[in-house]
N, CA, C, O and the ligand as a Tripos MOL2 file, in Angstrom:
@<TRIPOS>MOLECULE
protein
  273   271    69     0     0
PROTEIN
NO_CHARGES

@<TRIPOS>ATOM
      1 N         -11.9490  -13.2240  -18.5130 N.3       1 MET1
      2 CA        -11.2640  -14.3750  -17.9170 C.3       1 MET1
      3 C         -11.5960  -15.6210  -18.7280 C.2       1 MET1
      4 O         -12.7440  -15.8230  -19.1240 O.2       1 MET1
      5 N         -10.6140  -16.4330  -18.9670 N.am      2 GLY2
      6 CA        -10.9040  -17.6270  -19.7340 C.3       2 GLY2
      7 C          -9.8470  -18.6870  -19.5740 C.2       2 GLY2
      8 O          -8.8120  -18.4720  -18.9430 O.2       2 GLY2
      9 N         -10.1200  -19.8240  -20.1480 N.am      3 ARG3
     10 CA         -9.1500  -20.9060  -20.1000 C.3       3 ARG3
     11 C          -8.1020  -20.6740  -21.1840 C.2       3 ARG3
     12 O          -8.3210  -19.9180  -22.1300 O.2       3 ARG3
     13 N          -6.9870  -21.3250  -21.0300 N.am      4 VAL4
     14 CA         -5.8560  -21.0820  -21.9150 C.3       4 VAL4
     15 C          -5.4320  -22.3880  -22.5870 C.2       4 VAL4
     16 O          -5.4820  -23.4660  -21.9960 O.2       4 VAL4
     17 N          -5.0180  -22.2480  -23.8380 N.am      5 LYS5
     18 CA         -4.5230  -23.4160  -24.5700 C.3       5 LYS5
     19 C          -3.2580  -23.9600  -23.9420 C.2       5 LYS5
     20 O          -2.5400  -23.2420  -23.2470 O.2       5 LYS5
     21 N          -2.9920  -25.2050  -24.1830 N.am      6 ARG6
     22 CA         -1.7720  -25.8190  -23.6610 C.3       6 ARG6
     23 C          -0.5430  -25.1590  -24.2730 C.2       6 ARG6
     24 O          -0.5550  -24.7420  -25.4310 O.2       6 ARG6
     25 N           0.5100  -25.0740  -23.4800 N.am      7 GLY7
     26 CA          1.7760  -24.6000  -24.0090 C.3       7 GLY7
     27 C           1.9730  -23.1090  -23.9300 C.2       7 GLY7
     28 O           2.9870  -22.5980  -24.4050 O.2       7 GLY7
     29 N           1.0260  -22.3900  -23.3380 N.am      8 VAL8
     30 CA          1.2070  -20.9520  -23.1650 C.3       8 VAL8
     31 C           1.9100  -20.7110  -21.8380 C.2       8 VAL8
     32 O           1.5590  -21.2770  -20.8030 O.2       8 VAL8
     33 N           2.9150  -19.8490  -21.9110 N.am      9 GLN9
     34 CA          3.6970  -19.5880  -20.7120 C.3       9 GLN9
     35 C           3.0860  -18.4610  -19.8840 C.2       9 GLN9
     36 O           2.4720  -17.5410  -20.4240 O.2       9 GLN9
     37 N           3.2580  -18.5460  -18.5950 N.am     10 CYS10
     38 CA          2.7940  -17.5230  -17.6570 C.3      10 CYS10
     39 C           3.4230  -16.1750  -18.0180 C.2      10 CYS10
     40 O           4.6150  -16.1000  -18.3160 O.2      10 CYS10
     41 N           2.6130  -15.1120  -17.9880 N.am     11 SER11
     42 CA          3.0870  -13.7760  -18.3960 C.3      11 SER11
     43 C           3.8480  -13.0310  -17.3160 C.2      11 SER11
     44 O           4.4630  -11.9990  -17.5830 O.2      11 SER11
     45 N           3.8080  -13.5450  -16.1060 N.am     12 VAL12
     46 CA          4.5200  -12.8610  -15.0330 C.3      12 VAL12
     47 C           6.0180  -12.9710  -15.2670 C.2      12 VAL12
     48 O           6.5490  -14.0480  -15.5350 O.2      12 VAL12
     49 N           6.6820  -11.8280  -15.1570 N.am     13 ARG13
     50 CA          8.1090  -11.7730  -15.4510 C.3      13 ARG13
     51 C           8.8950  -12.7940  -14.6350 C.2      13 ARG13
     52 O           8.7920  -12.8410  -13.4090 O.2      13 ARG13
     53 N           9.6750  -13.6050  -15.3290 N.am     14 GLY14
     54 CA         10.5400  -14.5630  -14.6590 C.3      14 GLY14
     55 C           9.8760  -15.8750  -14.2960 C.2      14 GLY14
     56 O          10.5150  -16.7490  -13.7100 O.2      14 GLY14
     57 N           8.6080  -16.0280  -14.6330 N.am     15 CYS15
     58 CA          7.9090  -17.2640  -14.2740 C.3      15 CYS15
     59 C           7.8980  -18.2290  -15.4640 C.2      15 CYS15
     60 O           7.3930  -17.8820  -16.5320 O.2      15 CYS15
     61 N           8.4450  -19.4290  -15.2930 N.am     16 PRO16
     62 CA          8.5390  -20.3810  -16.3980 C.3      16 PRO16
     63 C           7.3550  -21.3370  -16.4710 C.2      16 PRO16
     64 O           7.3340  -22.2150  -17.3350 O.2      16 PRO16
     65 N           6.3860  -21.1930  -15.6030 N.am     17 ASN17
     66 CA          5.2840  -22.1510  -15.5430 C.3      17 ASN17
     67 C           4.3150  -22.0250  -16.7110 C.2      17 ASN17
     68 O           4.2640  -21.0030  -17.3950 O.2      17 ASN17
     69 N           3.5580  -23.0780  -16.9190 N.am     18 GLN18
     70 CA          2.5570  -23.0740  -17.9730 C.3      18 GLN18
     71 C           1.3010  -22.3660  -17.4940 C.2      18 GLN18
     72 O           0.8310  -22.6020  -16.3820 O.2      18 GLN18
     73 N           0.7620  -21.4980  -18.3370 N.am     19 ALA19
     74 CA         -0.4200  -20.7300  -17.9560 C.3      19 ALA19
     75 C          -1.6700  -21.5950  -17.9760 C.2      19 ALA19
     76 O          -1.8050  -22.4910  -18.8100 O.2      19 ALA19
     77 N          -2.5720  -21.3230  -17.0590 N.am     20 VAL20
     78 CA         -3.8450  -22.0390  -17.0160 C.3      20 VAL20
     79 C          -5.0300  -21.0930  -17.1750 C.2      20 VAL20
     80 O          -6.1340  -21.5160  -17.5190 O.2      20 VAL20
     81 N          -4.7880  -19.7960  -16.9170 N.am     21 ARG21
     82 CA         -5.8620  -18.8110  -16.9890 C.3      21 ARG21
     83 C          -5.3760  -17.5430  -17.6550 C.2      21 ARG21
     84 O          -4.1910  -17.2160  -17.5950 O.2      21 ARG21
     85 N          -6.2920  -16.8290  -18.2900 N.am     22 SER22
     86 CA         -5.9260  -15.5240  -18.8140 C.3      22 SER22
     87 C          -6.8890  -14.4810  -18.2780 C.2      22 SER22
     88 O          -8.0940  -14.7180  -18.1910 O.2      22 SER22
     89 N          -6.3520  -13.3360  -17.9230 N.am     23 ILE23
     90 CA         -7.1560  -12.2110  -17.4670 C.3      23 ILE23
     91 C          -6.6450  -10.9740  -18.1930 C.2      23 ILE23
     92 O          -5.6320  -11.0490  -18.8890 O.2      23 ILE23
     93 N          -7.3230   -9.8400  -18.0480 N.am     24 SER24
     94 CA         -6.8310   -8.6300  -18.7000 C.3      24 SER24
     95 C          -5.6150   -8.1130  -17.9450 C.2      24 SER24
     96 O          -5.4830   -8.2970  -16.7350 O.2      24 SER24
     97 N          -4.7430   -7.4710  -18.6830 N.am     25 VAL25
     98 CA         -3.5090   -6.9620  -18.0960 C.3      25 VAL25
     99 C          -3.8110   -5.9360  -17.0100 C.2      25 VAL25
    100 O          -3.1190   -5.8780  -15.9930 O.2      25 VAL25
    101 N          -4.8420   -5.1310  -17.2280 N.am     26 GLU26
    102 CA         -5.2060   -4.1110  -16.2400 C.3      26 GLU26
    103 C          -5.5100   -4.7450  -14.8890 C.2      26 GLU26
    104 O          -5.0660   -4.2720  -13.8430 O.2      26 GLU26
    105 N          -6.2740   -5.8220  -14.9400 N.am     27 ARG27
    106 CA         -6.6340   -6.5120  -13.7010 C.3      27 ARG27
    107 C          -5.4080   -7.0870  -13.0190 C.2      27 ARG27
    108 O          -5.2590   -7.0120  -11.7990 O.2      27 ARG27
    109 N          -4.5410   -7.6600  -13.8250 N.am     28 ALA28
    110 CA         -3.3390   -8.2670  -13.2630 C.3      28 ALA28
    111 C          -2.4670   -7.2110  -12.6030 C.2      28 ALA28
    112 O          -1.9270   -7.4190  -11.5170 O.2      28 ALA28
    113 N          -2.3400   -6.0810  -13.2750 N.am     29 LYS29
    114 CA         -1.5180   -5.0110  -12.7180 C.3      29 LYS29
    115 C          -2.1460   -4.4170  -11.4720 C.2      29 LYS29
    116 O          -1.4510   -4.0580  -10.5210 O.2      29 LYS29
    117 N          -3.4640   -4.3180  -11.4850 N.am     30 ALA30
    118 CA         -4.1680   -3.8030  -10.3130 C.3      30 ALA30
    119 C          -3.9180   -4.6990   -9.1060 C.2      30 ALA30
    120 O          -3.9370   -4.2460   -7.9610 O.2      30 ALA30
    121 N          -3.6840   -5.9730   -9.3830 N.am     31 ALA31
    122 CA         -3.4190   -6.9160   -8.2980 C.3      31 ALA31
    123 C          -1.9320   -6.9710   -7.9600 C.2      31 ALA31
    124 O          -1.5140   -7.7370   -7.0920 O.2      31 ALA31
    125 N          -1.1380   -6.1530   -8.6500 N.am     32 GLY32
    126 CA          0.2740   -6.0580   -8.3110 C.3      32 GLY32
    127 C           1.1720   -7.0490   -9.0260 C.2      32 GLY32
    128 O           2.3280   -7.2200   -8.6410 O.2      32 GLY32
    129 N           0.6560   -7.7170  -10.0780 N.am     33 LEU33
    130 CA          1.4830   -8.6780  -10.8130 C.3      33 LEU33
    131 C           2.2070   -7.9650  -11.9580 C.2      33 LEU33
    132 O           1.6420   -7.1010  -12.6290 O.2      33 LEU33
    133 N           3.4530   -8.3410  -12.1620 N.am     34 GLU34
    134 CA          4.2460   -7.7390  -13.2280 C.3      34 GLU34
    135 C           4.0530   -8.5090  -14.5160 C.2      34 GLU34
    136 O           4.6610   -9.5600  -14.7190 O.2      34 GLU34
    137 N           3.2040   -7.9840  -15.3890 N.am     35 VAL35
    138 CA          2.9090   -8.6870  -16.6350 C.3      35 VAL35
    139 C           3.1110   -7.7720  -17.8300 C.2      35 VAL35
    140 O           3.1300   -6.5470  -17.7030 O.2      35 VAL35
    141 N           3.2620   -8.3970  -19.0020 N.am     36 GLU36
    142 CA          3.4360   -7.6280  -20.2210 C.3      36 GLU36
    143 C           2.4860   -8.1490  -21.2840 C.2      36 GLU36
    144 O           2.0070   -9.2800  -21.2070 O.2      36 GLU36
    145 N           2.2200   -7.3110  -22.2750 N.am     37 GLY37
    146 CA          1.3680   -7.7330  -23.3750 C.3      37 GLY37
    147 C          -0.0690   -7.2910  -23.1870 C.2      37 GLY37
    148 O          -0.3760   -6.5200  -22.2780 O.2      37 GLY37
    149 N          -0.9560   -7.7830  -24.0560 N.am     38 ARG38
    150 CA         -2.3590   -7.3760  -24.0080 C.3      38 ARG38
    151 C          -3.1600   -8.2170  -23.0520 C.2      38 ARG38
    152 O          -3.9980   -7.7060  -22.3090 O.2      38 ARG38
    153 N          -2.9040   -9.5060  -23.0680 N.am     39 ARG39
    154 CA         -3.5620  -10.4120  -22.1400 C.3      39 ARG39
    155 C          -2.5320  -10.8750  -21.1340 C.2      39 ARG39
    156 O          -1.3520  -11.0110  -21.4570 O.2      39 ARG39
    157 N          -2.9720  -11.1120  -19.9350 N.am     40 ALA40
    158 CA         -2.0870  -11.6720  -18.9260 C.3      40 ALA40
    159 C          -2.4230  -13.1490  -18.7830 C.2      40 ALA40
    160 O          -3.5480  -13.5150  -18.4430 O.2      40 ALA40
    161 N          -1.4350  -13.9850  -19.0460 N.am     41 TYR41
    162 CA         -1.6230  -15.4240  -18.8770 C.3      41 TYR41
    163 C          -0.9800  -15.8350  -17.5680 C.2      41 TYR41
    164 O           0.1990  -15.5800  -17.3220 O.2      41 TYR41
    165 N          -1.7740  -16.4710  -16.7420 N.am     42 LEU42
    166 CA         -1.2710  -16.8140  -15.4170 C.3      42 LEU42
    167 C          -1.2130  -18.3150  -15.1970 C.2      42 LEU42
    168 O          -2.1070  -19.0510  -15.6140 O.2      42 LEU42
    169 N          -0.1500  -18.7610  -14.5360 N.am     43 CYS43
    170 CA         -0.0580  -20.1510  -14.1300 C.3      43 CYS43
    171 C          -0.9280  -20.3380  -12.8860 C.2      43 CYS43
    172 O          -1.4280  -19.3740  -12.3070 O.2      43 CYS43
    173 N          -1.0910  -21.5700  -12.5000 N.am     44 GLU44
    174 CA         -1.9150  -21.9000  -11.3290 C.3      44 GLU44
    175 C          -1.5100  -21.0750  -10.1100 C.2      44 GLU44
    176 O          -2.3490  -20.5230   -9.3990 O.2      44 GLU44
    177 N          -0.2250  -21.0100   -9.8970 N.am     45 GLU45
    178 CA          0.3160  -20.3420   -8.7210 C.3      45 GLU45
    179 C           0.0180  -18.8400   -8.7350 C.2      45 GLU45
    180 O          -0.4190  -18.2760   -7.7320 O.2      45 GLU45
    181 N           0.2570  -18.2060   -9.8750 N.am     46 HIS46
    182 CA          0.0410  -16.7700   -9.9510 C.3      46 HIS46
    183 C          -1.4360  -16.4120  -10.0100 C.2      46 HIS46
    184 O          -1.8390  -15.3290   -9.5840 O.2      46 HIS46
    185 N          -2.2300  -17.3160  -10.5330 N.am     47 TYR47
    186 CA         -3.6650  -17.0730  -10.5360 C.3      47 TYR47
    187 C          -4.1890  -17.0590   -9.1000 C.2      47 TYR47
    188 O          -5.0420  -16.2530   -8.7300 O.2      47 TYR47
    189 N          -3.6480  -17.9760   -8.3140 N.am     48 ARG48
    190 CA         -4.0400  -18.0410   -6.9100 C.3      48 ARG48
    191 C          -3.6150  -16.7450   -6.2020 C.2      48 ARG48
    192 O          -4.3560  -16.1850   -5.3950 O.2      48 ARG48
    193 N          -2.4170  -16.2970   -6.5270 N.am     49 GLU49
    194 CA         -1.9200  -15.0660   -5.9210 C.3      49 GLU49
    195 C          -2.7950  -13.8830   -6.3330 C.2      49 GLU49
    196 O          -3.1080  -13.0100   -5.5240 O.2      49 GLU49
    197 N          -3.1770  -13.8770   -7.5910 N.am     50 TYR50
    198 CA         -4.0410  -12.8250   -8.1100 C.3      50 TYR50
    199 C          -5.3640  -12.7880   -7.3400 C.2      50 TYR50
    200 O          -5.8300  -11.7210   -6.9410 O.2      50 TYR50
    201 N          -5.9540  -13.9510   -7.1390 N.am     51 LYS51
    202 CA         -7.2260  -14.0120   -6.4200 C.3      51 LYS51
    203 C          -7.0660  -13.5480   -4.9810 C.2      51 LYS51
    204 O          -7.9130  -12.8400   -4.4350 O.2      51 LYS51
    205 N          -5.9540  -13.9670   -4.3810 N.am     52 ARG52
    206 CA         -5.7120  -13.6060   -2.9890 C.3      52 ARG52
    207 C          -5.5620  -12.0870   -2.8490 C.2      52 ARG52
    208 O          -6.1120  -11.4760   -1.9330 O.2      52 ARG52
    209 N          -4.8170  -11.5030   -3.7640 N.am     53 ARG53
    210 CA         -4.6000  -10.0540   -3.6910 C.3      53 ARG53
    211 C          -5.8730   -9.2880   -3.9580 C.2      53 ARG53
    212 O          -6.1150   -8.2440   -3.3520 O.2      53 ARG53
    213 N          -6.6900   -9.8000   -4.8620 N.am     54 ARG54
    214 CA         -7.9490   -9.1210   -5.1460 C.3      54 ARG54
    215 C          -8.8380   -9.1260   -3.9190 C.2      54 ARG54
    216 O          -9.5010   -8.1350   -3.6120 O.2      54 ARG54
    217 N          -8.8460  -10.2560   -3.2170 N.am     55 LYS55
    218 CA         -9.6670  -10.3900   -2.0320 C.3      55 LYS55
    219 C          -9.2180   -9.3710   -0.9910 C.2      55 LYS55
    220 O         -10.0310   -8.7290   -0.3260 O.2      55 LYS55
    221 N          -7.8980   -9.2430   -0.8730 N.am     56 ARG56
    222 CA         -7.3590   -8.3050    0.1020 C.3      56 ARG56
    223 C          -7.7570   -6.8700   -0.2740 C.2      56 ARG56
    224 O          -8.0770   -6.0520    0.5880 O.2      56 ARG56
    225 N          -7.7300   -6.5940   -1.5600 N.am     57 GLU57
    226 CA         -8.1140   -5.2760   -2.0350 C.3      57 GLU57
    227 C          -9.5590   -4.9560   -1.6840 C.2      57 GLU57
    228 O          -9.8790   -3.8460   -1.2580 O.2      57 GLU57
    229 N         -10.4190   -5.9390   -1.8690 N.am     58 LYS58
    230 CA        -11.8280   -5.7530   -1.5440 C.3      58 LYS58
    231 C         -12.0050   -5.4580   -0.0660 C.2      58 LYS58
    232 O         -12.8020   -4.6000    0.3150 O.2      58 LYS58
    233 N         -11.2720   -6.1600    0.7500 N.am     59 LEU59
    234 CA        -11.3630   -5.9420    2.1880 C.3      59 LEU59
    235 C         -10.9530   -4.5190    2.5320 C.2      59 LEU59
    236 O         -11.5890   -3.8600    3.3540 O.2      59 LEU59
    237 N          -9.9020   -4.0600    1.9060 N.am     60 VAL60
    238 CA         -9.4260   -2.7010    2.1470 C.3      60 VAL60
    239 C         -10.4880   -1.6960    1.7240 C.2      60 VAL60
    240 O         -10.7600   -0.7220    2.4260 O.2      60 VAL60
    241 N         -11.0840   -1.9510    0.5590 N.am     61 GLU61
    242 CA        -12.1300   -1.0690    0.0680 C.3      61 GLU61
    243 C         -13.3000   -0.9990    1.0430 C.2      61 GLU61
    244 O         -13.8210    0.0780    1.3330 O.2      61 GLU61
    245 N         -13.6970   -2.1490    1.5370 N.am     62 ARG62
    246 CA        -14.8230   -2.2030    2.4460 C.3      62 ARG62
    247 C         -14.5070   -1.3940    3.7090 C.2      62 ARG62
    248 O         -15.3460   -0.6750    4.2510 O.2      62 ARG62
    249 N         -13.2630   -1.5490    4.1440 N.am     63 TRP63
    250 CA        -12.8520   -0.8350    5.3340 C.3      63 TRP63
    251 C         -12.8520    0.6710    5.0710 C.2      63 TRP63
    252 O         -13.2900    1.4670    5.9010 O.2      63 TRP63
    253 N         -12.3440    1.0380    3.8830 N.am     64 ARG64
    254 CA        -12.2160    2.4460    3.5470 C.3      64 ARG64
    255 C         -13.5770    3.1340    3.4220 C.2      64 ARG64
    256 O         -13.7480    4.2740    3.8550 O.2      64 ARG64
    257 N         -14.5390    2.4300    2.8280 N.am     65 TYR65
    258 CA        -15.8290    3.0460    2.5690 C.3      65 TYR65
    259 C         -16.8950    2.6480    3.5920 C.2      65 TYR65
    260 O         -18.0970    2.7370    3.3430 O.2      65 TYR65
    261 N         -16.4190    2.2200    4.7170 N.am     66 LYS66
    262 CA        -17.3410    1.8150    5.7700 C.3      66 LYS66
    263 C         -18.2080    3.0090    6.1910 C.2      66 LYS66
    264 O         -17.6820    4.0700    6.5280 O.2      66 LYS66
    265 N         -19.5100    2.8390    6.1720 N.am     67 PRO67
    266 CA        -20.3710    3.9460    6.5750 C.3      67 PRO67
    267 C         -20.4000    4.1180    8.0960 C.2      67 PRO67
    268 O         -20.4080    3.1330    8.8340 O.2      67 PRO67
    269 N         -20.4140    5.3250    8.5430 N.am     68 PHE68
    270 CA        -20.4210    5.5770    9.9900 C.3      68 PHE68
    271 C         -21.8150    6.0040   10.4710 C.2      68 PHE68
    272 O         -22.0070    6.2570   11.6610 O.2      68 PHE68
    273 ZN          3.3970  -17.7870  -13.0250 Zn       69 ZN69
@<TRIPOS>BOND
     1     1     2 1
     2     2     3 1
     3     3     4 2
     4     3     5 am
     5     5     6 1
     6     6     7 1
     7     7     8 2
     8     7     9 am
     9     9    10 1
    10    10    11 1
    11    11    12 2
    12    11    13 am
    13    13    14 1
    14    14    15 1
    15    15    16 2
    16    15    17 am
    17    17    18 1
    18    18    19 1
    19    19    20 2
    20    19    21 am
    21    21    22 1
    22    22    23 1
    23    23    24 2
    24    23    25 am
    25    25    26 1
    26    26    27 1
    27    27    28 2
    28    27    29 am
    29    29    30 1
    30    30    31 1
    31    31    32 2
    32    31    33 am
    33    33    34 1
    34    34    35 1
    35    35    36 2
    36    35    37 am
    37    37    38 1
    38    38    39 1
    39    39    40 2
    40    39    41 am
    41    41    42 1
    42    42    43 1
    43    43    44 2
    44    43    45 am
    45    45    46 1
    46    46    47 1
    47    47    48 2
    48    47    49 am
    49    49    50 1
    50    50    51 1
    51    51    52 2
    52    51    53 am
    53    53    54 1
    54    54    55 1
    55    55    56 2
    56    55    57 am
    57    57    58 1
    58    58    59 1
    59    59    60 2
    60    59    61 am
    61    61    62 1
    62    62    63 1
    63    63    64 2
    64    63    65 am
    65    65    66 1
    66    66    67 1
    67    67    68 2
    68    67    69 am
    69    69    70 1
    70    70    71 1
    71    71    72 2
    72    71    73 am
    73    73    74 1
    74    74    75 1
    75    75    76 2
    76    75    77 am
    77    77    78 1
    78    78    79 1
    79    79    80 2
    80    79    81 am
    81    81    82 1
    82    82    83 1
    83    83    84 2
    84    83    85 am
    85    85    86 1
    86    86    87 1
    87    87    88 2
    88    87    89 am
    89    89    90 1
    90    90    91 1
    91    91    92 2
    92    91    93 am
    93    93    94 1
    94    94    95 1
    95    95    96 2
    96    95    97 am
    97    97    98 1
    98    98    99 1
    99    99   100 2
   100    99   101 am
   101   101   102 1
   102   102   103 1
   103   103   104 2
   104   103   105 am
   105   105   106 1
   106   106   107 1
   107   107   108 2
   108   107   109 am
   109   109   110 1
   110   110   111 1
   111   111   112 2
   112   111   113 am
   113   113   114 1
   114   114   115 1
   115   115   116 2
   116   115   117 am
   117   117   118 1
   118   118   119 1
   119   119   120 2
   120   119   121 am
   121   121   122 1
   122   122   123 1
   123   123   124 2
   124   123   125 am
   125   125   126 1
   126   126   127 1
   127   127   128 2
   128   127   129 am
   129   129   130 1
   130   130   131 1
   131   131   132 2
   132   131   133 am
   133   133   134 1
   134   134   135 1
   135   135   136 2
   136   135   137 am
   137   137   138 1
   138   138   139 1
   139   139   140 2
   140   139   141 am
   141   141   142 1
   142   142   143 1
   143   143   144 2
   144   143   145 am
   145   145   146 1
   146   146   147 1
   147   147   148 2
   148   147   149 am
   149   149   150 1
   150   150   151 1
   151   151   152 2
   152   151   153 am
   153   153   154 1
   154   154   155 1
   155   155   156 2
   156   155   157 am
   157   157   158 1
   158   158   159 1
   159   159   160 2
   160   159   161 am
   161   161   162 1
   162   162   163 1
   163   163   164 2
   164   163   165 am
   165   165   166 1
   166   166   167 1
   167   167   168 2
   168   167   169 am
   169   169   170 1
   170   170   171 1
   171   171   172 2
   172   171   173 am
   173   173   174 1
   174   174   175 1
   175   175   176 2
   176   175   177 am
   177   177   178 1
   178   178   179 1
   179   179   180 2
   180   179   181 am
   181   181   182 1
   182   182   183 1
   183   183   184 2
   184   183   185 am
   185   185   186 1
   186   186   187 1
   187   187   188 2
   188   187   189 am
   189   189   190 1
   190   190   191 1
   191   191   192 2
   192   191   193 am
   193   193   194 1
   194   194   195 1
   195   195   196 2
   196   195   197 am
   197   197   198 1
   198   198   199 1
   199   199   200 2
   200   199   201 am
   201   201   202 1
   202   202   203 1
   203   203   204 2
   204   203   205 am
   205   205   206 1
   206   206   207 1
   207   207   208 2
   208   207   209 am
   209   209   210 1
   210   210   211 1
   211   211   212 2
   212   211   213 am
   213   213   214 1
   214   214   215 1
   215   215   216 2
   216   215   217 am
   217   217   218 1
   218   218   219 1
   219   219   220 2
   220   219   221 am
   221   221   222 1
   222   222   223 1
   223   223   224 2
   224   223   225 am
   225   225   226 1
   226   226   227 1
   227   227   228 2
   228   227   229 am
   229   229   230 1
   230   230   231 1
   231   231   232 2
   232   231   233 am
   233   233   234 1
   234   234   235 1
   235   235   236 2
   236   235   237 am
   237   237   238 1
   238   238   239 1
   239   239   240 2
   240   239   241 am
   241   241   242 1
   242   242   243 1
   243   243   244 2
   244   243   245 am
   245   245   246 1
   246   246   247 1
   247   247   248 2
   248   247   249 am
   249   249   250 1
   250   250   251 1
   251   251   252 2
   252   251   253 am
   253   253   254 1
   254   254   255 1
   255   255   256 2
   256   255   257 am
   257   257   258 1
   258   258   259 1
   259   259   260 2
   260   259   261 am
   261   261   262 1
   262   262   263 1
   263   263   264 2
   264   263   265 am
   265   265   266 1
   266   266   267 1
   267   267   268 2
   268   267   269 am
   269   269   270 1
   270   270   271 1
   271   271   272 2
@<TRIPOS>SUBSTRUCTURE
     1 MET1         2 RESIDUE 1 A MET
     2 GLY2         6 RESIDUE 1 A GLY
     3 ARG3        10 RESIDUE 1 A ARG
     4 VAL4        14 RESIDUE 1 A VAL
     5 LYS5        18 RESIDUE 1 A LYS
     6 ARG6        22 RESIDUE 1 A ARG
     7 GLY7        26 RESIDUE 1 A GLY
     8 VAL8        30 RESIDUE 1 A VAL
     9 GLN9        34 RESIDUE 1 A GLN
    10 CYS10       38 RESIDUE 1 A CYS
    11 SER11       42 RESIDUE 1 A SER
    12 VAL12       46 RESIDUE 1 A VAL
    13 ARG13       50 RESIDUE 1 A ARG
    14 GLY14       54 RESIDUE 1 A GLY
    15 CYS15       58 RESIDUE 1 A CYS
    16 PRO16       62 RESIDUE 1 A PRO
    17 ASN17       66 RESIDUE 1 A ASN
    18 GLN18       70 RESIDUE 1 A GLN
    19 ALA19       74 RESIDUE 1 A ALA
    20 VAL20       78 RESIDUE 1 A VAL
    21 ARG21       82 RESIDUE 1 A ARG
    22 SER22       86 RESIDUE 1 A SER
    23 ILE23       90 RESIDUE 1 A ILE
    24 SER24       94 RESIDUE 1 A SER
    25 VAL25       98 RESIDUE 1 A VAL
    26 GLU26      102 RESIDUE 1 A GLU
    27 ARG27      106 RESIDUE 1 A ARG
    28 ALA28      110 RESIDUE 1 A ALA
    29 LYS29      114 RESIDUE 1 A LYS
    30 ALA30      118 RESIDUE 1 A ALA
    31 ALA31      122 RESIDUE 1 A ALA
    32 GLY32      126 RESIDUE 1 A GLY
    33 LEU33      130 RESIDUE 1 A LEU
    34 GLU34      134 RESIDUE 1 A GLU
    35 VAL35      138 RESIDUE 1 A VAL
    36 GLU36      142 RESIDUE 1 A GLU
    37 GLY37      146 RESIDUE 1 A GLY
    38 ARG38      150 RESIDUE 1 A ARG
    39 ARG39      154 RESIDUE 1 A ARG
    40 ALA40      158 RESIDUE 1 A ALA
    41 TYR41      162 RESIDUE 1 A TYR
    42 LEU42      166 RESIDUE 1 A LEU
    43 CYS43      170 RESIDUE 1 A CYS
    44 GLU44      174 RESIDUE 1 A GLU
    45 GLU45      178 RESIDUE 1 A GLU
    46 HIS46      182 RESIDUE 1 A HIS
    47 TYR47      186 RESIDUE 1 A TYR
    48 ARG48      190 RESIDUE 1 A ARG
    49 GLU49      194 RESIDUE 1 A GLU
    50 TYR50      198 RESIDUE 1 A TYR
    51 LYS51      202 RESIDUE 1 A LYS
    52 ARG52      206 RESIDUE 1 A ARG
    53 ARG53      210 RESIDUE 1 A ARG
    54 ARG54      214 RESIDUE 1 A ARG
    55 LYS55      218 RESIDUE 1 A LYS
    56 ARG56      222 RESIDUE 1 A ARG
    57 GLU57      226 RESIDUE 1 A GLU
    58 LYS58      230 RESIDUE 1 A LYS
    59 LEU59      234 RESIDUE 1 A LEU
    60 VAL60      238 RESIDUE 1 A VAL
    61 GLU61      242 RESIDUE 1 A GLU
    62 ARG62      246 RESIDUE 1 A ARG
    63 TRP63      250 RESIDUE 1 A TRP
    64 ARG64      254 RESIDUE 1 A ARG
    65 TYR65      258 RESIDUE 1 A TYR
    66 LYS66      262 RESIDUE 1 A LYS
    67 PRO67      266 RESIDUE 1 A PRO
    68 PHE68      270 RESIDUE 1 A PHE
    69 ZN69       273 GROUP 0 **** ****
């Protein structure tokens, strides 16, 4: 994860926003984002969505592996 240079466009298909963060494509896809290329560049909005989805995934995992 890292900061992104100015002028890089968000990698999510159809999104015209300027990217603010980059993550690996695997992570982005795991979070359900439609991205292409080696790095996924995300705009503010999609980065927030990525974080939100990851959080939800963790909750599901915790529920799934809950010890009885
Ligand atoms: Zn975007």
